[in-house]
N, C-alpha and C positions, 0 to 999 in steps of 0.2 A: 202756392207751388213749389216757389223754391224754396218755404220755410221747411215743406213734405222733401225735396228730396236731400235735402241737407241732416234730415231729421234721418232718413232713410242710407244717408248714406252714413252718416254717424252709425248705427246699426250695426250698418255692414264690418265697417271699419271694426268694430267693439267684438263682434264675430271672429272675427277670423285673429284676432287681438285673441281673444279665446283658445281658439281652436288649437294655436302656434303653442300657447300656454300648457293647451292639454298634452299637446304631439310633446312638449321638453321638459313635462314631467314626467310623460310615460317615458322615456327616455333615457329619464335620470334613474328610471324608478327598475328598469330594465340595465342600465351599466350596475346599480347598486349586487342587484340582484344578483349579472356575474361575477361583481367582484370578491360580494361572499362566497361565490360557487369556487373561485380561485382559492381564496385562503384556505377554505377547508382543505382541496384541492393540497395545497401547500402547507398544511399541515399534518398532511395523512402522509405527504414522502418526506417531512422533515423528522418523522419519528422513527419510517423506515431507516432511516438514513445515519437519525442518530445510535438504531440499533444496531447497522453496518459497521460506525463511528465504535463502537464497542466491541463488536465480534475482534473486528481488525487489530486496536489498541491492545487486547489480550494476546491476541498470536503475533504480535507482536515483540510483546513484553516479554513472551516464551524465546519466541525465534532469537532474538538480543542478547537475553543471557548464557542460555546453550553456544550458541556460537560465542560469545566472549568465553567460555568458558574452554573452549576444544580451540580457542588461538592464542589465549595466556598460559598452556598446558601446552600445546605445540610451541609455541616464543623458546619456554623453557630446557625444553630436548631441543632443540634448533641450536641451541647457544653449548649444549653440552656436546654434542655430535662435531659442531664446528672446533672446542675448544681440545675438541679427542681425549674427551675425558669420560666414555662412556665407549663400550664395546659389543651390550644389548640394548635390543627394542624387546617391552614385552608387547600380544596383541593391543592393549590395552592402549602402548604409545602409541602405536599404530591407528588402531580406530582414531585415538584425539587427533592425527594430525589428519585425515584424510575425510572427516566427518564431517557433516554442515547441514544446522536445521532448517528445514527450507520455509515456504511462505509460499500464503496463494495469494495474488498480489492482485483479484478481480474484483473490482465494486463496484457490483453494476449497479446502484440505487444512484451515486453520483456519476457513474457514465450518464445514465435518465437523466440526471437533473442538467449535468452541460450538455446534451442532445438540443435543449431548447431552453433561451433564458426565463421564458415563459412561464414553468412550473414554479415561477418565484416568482411573486407579487410584492409582498412584504420587505422580502430577506435577500432583496439584489443586491446590498452591500457585500453580502460573502460570494460571490460570483468570485469576483478572485483570488478568493481564501479557498474555494473548488478546484479551481484551470491550477493551483498553485501542486495543493494535495492529486489529481491525476500527472500530473507533468513529475510528481515524486513517486508516485507509484509506481510509473516508467521506469524510473531509473534502478529500482530499487527490483522491476524485473528483469533490468538487465543489466545486474550485476548478478541476478543469479542465472541470467542467463548463462555468463564464460565460466563461474563454479561450476553449470553442466557439464561445459562444451570441455573442460580440462578435463573432468572426472572422467564424461566419458573417452576420451582418447590416453591422456599420460598416467591416470590414477589407475585407471581399469587395468593397464600394462601391467602397470606396481603392482597390483593386487598377485595377477596371474601369476607373476617373474615370482612373487616370492613364495607362493600357495596364503595367502593370507584367506582367512576363513570367512566370506559375504555374508553370516551371517551369525557373524560373531559383534555380540554385546555386554556397553562397555557390564563392569561389573556383574557379569551373570557368566558362569560357564568356567571351562577351563583356559588361564589367559597362559598360551604357550608364550617362550624367550625364543626371541629370533636375534641370532648375532651380527652384527653388522658385516660382518666375514661371507656370513650365506648370502645377505642381501647382495656383495660386490660380486659373490660367486654367480646371482641369478642378473646379472647385468647392469647393478647400481654402485658406483663405486659413491663414497662420501662428497663429492663437488656432485651427482648427479644430480646425487636424492636431497642435497642440501638446498638447493633447485629447483626440487620438486615441489619438498616442501612448504620452502618459500613462497613459490607463486598459489600456494595454494590458501595458504598464510594472506598472505597480500588483497589474493581475491576476499577471503574469508573476511578481511576488517573493510575490505569495502563495504562490502552486503551488509555488514554487522552498522556501517557509518549514515549506511543510505537508510536503512532500516529507523536509525535513530530520528533521522531528520523529518522518514513521513509520522515516524508517533510523535517528535511536536509537534508536527500541524494540524496534526489529526485532536492532541489534546487542545491547542488553543480553538479549534473549529468548536470543539464540548464545551468548553468556555466559553464560548459568545451563544450559543446552541441551550445553554442550561435551564434557562428560563422557559422554556417552551414545551 
């Protein structure tokens, strides 16, 4: 009787072990399937993110180059005005002084990834880079806001005062001359003019600098994701 009970006990233990093993295997298979699903979703969002990086990289390069041209041209003219070696500005000069090339800072795919770290399962090592890029984008946006603010206040008043054509485009149409004396008669002496143009130039330079920093971060991320 005892032998029979012992055999039943061993049989029951064996059955329990088999059930536990079966459950563990089922859980492992389920976990593996879930992981594969997450990797697939990760790959899809990484591809979307790479496309977003490419778009932003191209936009940044264009904006940086255009703003660099504005800053360099304005810097030379400012030197002439400060040294009192120029008495007339052209509409093209004024356009270079007050113009800036904007940049759309929105990055919806980046924001979507950063909403939850679970979006990445095999690329968690780049989370820090993504957060740094997001911070950089906000800095670019802030610098753009400062430019917009001075343009909407000081620059707009200046444009209205001297009768500058808002529709004027560099290299297109008649390039009228505007004397510094005329500008002075309309409320802007040399010091005020220099202060305005200097402020615009400084803000554009800061904007361009933050754009370059963001572009470097994008290029670093592109390098890390190039094999995906």
